[in-house]
C-alpha positions, 0 to 999 in steps of 0.5 A: 152167097157161095158157101165154103167147104167148112172141112177145110177150116178144120185144117191146121193153119198151114202145111208142115213144110210151110211152117218149117220154111217160115222158121228157117226164113226167120233164122236167116233174116236174123242170122244173115251170115250163117250157112244153113244146111237143109236136110228137112224137105225131101227134095232131090239135088242131083240133076236129071239123068242124061237119058231123060234130058235127051228124051225131053229135048227130042220130044220138044223138037217133035212138038215143033213139027206139024207132023209130030206135034201132039195136043191133048193126050190120053188122060190115062197116059200114053201106051209107050210109057204104060207098056214100059212100066208094066214090063220093067216094074211089074212083069219082071216080078211076076206081076201081070197088069193090064194096060188099062190098070195103069194111070199116069199122073203128075206125081204120086201126091196128086193121086194119093190126095185125090183118090178119096174122091171116088170113096164115100165121106163116111168110110173109116180110115186107118193110118200107120203113125207117123205118116205122110201128112197128105193122107190125113189132110186130104181126108180132113178136106173130105169130111172123113177125119172128124175133129182134132182132139189132143193132136189126133183126129177123132175119126182116124184110127192111128196105128203106132209105129215106134222103136218099141215095136221096131216100127212094125204096125200091129193089126188093128182090133177093129175093122177099117174101111180104108187103110194107108200104108207107105213102104219104104216108109216116109218118114221113118225110113223103115220097111215091111218084110213080105211076111209082115205085108202079107198079114195086112193083105190077109187082114184086108181080104178078111175085112173087105178093107181097101189098102192105099199103098204108097210105094214112092221109094221102092227103088231104094230097097236094098234088102231082097226080102222087102217087097217092091210092090204090094202085088207081090203078095197073093190076093193084093190085087183084090184089095189094094191100089198102089201109087208110084212116083218118078220124083225120088227115083229119077229126080222128077220133083220139078218135072212131075210124073208118077202113076197109080195102079187100080186093078180091075178086080178091085171093088168097093160097095154101095150102101145097098151092097152092090160091088162096083169096080174102082178101076171104072170109077177112077178112069171116070175121075181122071177123064173128068178132072185131069187132062193127062201128063204132058207128052214131053214129060212122059217121054222123059219118064219112058227114058228112065227104063232105057238101058242108059236110063236104068244105069244112070238112075242106079247111080243117082240112087247109090249116091243118095244111099251112100249119103244115108250111110254116111249120115247114119254112121255120123249120127250113131257116132254122136250116141243118138239113136237113129232108124231107117237109112238102109232101104230108104233115103230117110233117117229117123232120129230119136231126140236126146232125153225125150226132148220135144220134136220142135224144140230139137228142131230149133236147137239144131237150126240155131246152134248147128245151122242144120234143118230137119223135120220135126217128127210130131209133124207126121203124127202123134207117134212122131213126137220125140223124133226128127226126120233127116233126108239123104237127098242133099249134096254129099258135101252138105251131108258130110258137113252136117254130120260134122256140125252135129257131132260138134254140137252134141259134144 
């Protein structure tokens, strides 16, 4: 008889966004005439840039000709995309990367969830709280999280990020083996300055900690003091893996492409103290479990770095950040406290009078017909907050703020 991985049974009944979808569908069935505005799930609404579409069409045509047809590609990614990434995302910031340190994937979510495959099950794990649920759930599946007690996993170190500390996480008073950082942050939309991020790199260097740095929203950064990559900090290549995505940068949520940086100088140890390069292990992982992102998709991603692609992506990002500005001003006009939205497309709204997150979510849905994401779904410190995204259509964002103002009154 086959035995299941019982760690999966520890997970809550369903994924956060599945719960939201069920509640919204129930509302739509019982209120079929109501127009619901969805600002909960962070999916994009603007179409792919024209440069990307043209590159995809050209790649499709190549696949129809024997001389240019491509079958299996390199598991790590095609050199044309890797070279474009190094040149445009890192070299211009003074960061040197070897092509073998870049791994193309089908989106950052996959690699942030799978990276634990190359790490022992008994590593200690720390997360800033609130946090993207995949970080926690993937460690539950691997057996690292312990048991769920009063909303917290027993073997996870939670580092609260609250309005009281300006959402800046404080260094833990104990050593942690694996630490997740996501900046610009999902869900709070807040950032870390270079000075603050340097503290974490120094902590990792001093404690031999591995930082898993999710920079999926770096393209939205407006403040020059906010680092786009953890490798802008001296010594970070010795302690950090960085994840990037084209999903929110260029609208690839339905196309699927991202990449992971695993520096060659980054090591972890065996129980006997032997230092093992993680680049080598991750390469072995990808060669075994991944057949590579499609050629068509990688040509599409390459086009993001063309002169036309850069301008078109910039326009899309400006569109969403203008949405964020409109929404932030609208929320502030109601008297509610709101954070984020300046360097990220997320707004973190404090619920009125300490109302629980799910109650505020349901009232907003049923009384204003606007969908957000309950903050508690991102961790214990998210209780009392609601996340809204700026990825909607402009008219929906404007209408949602009008509804919110009328509802609060």
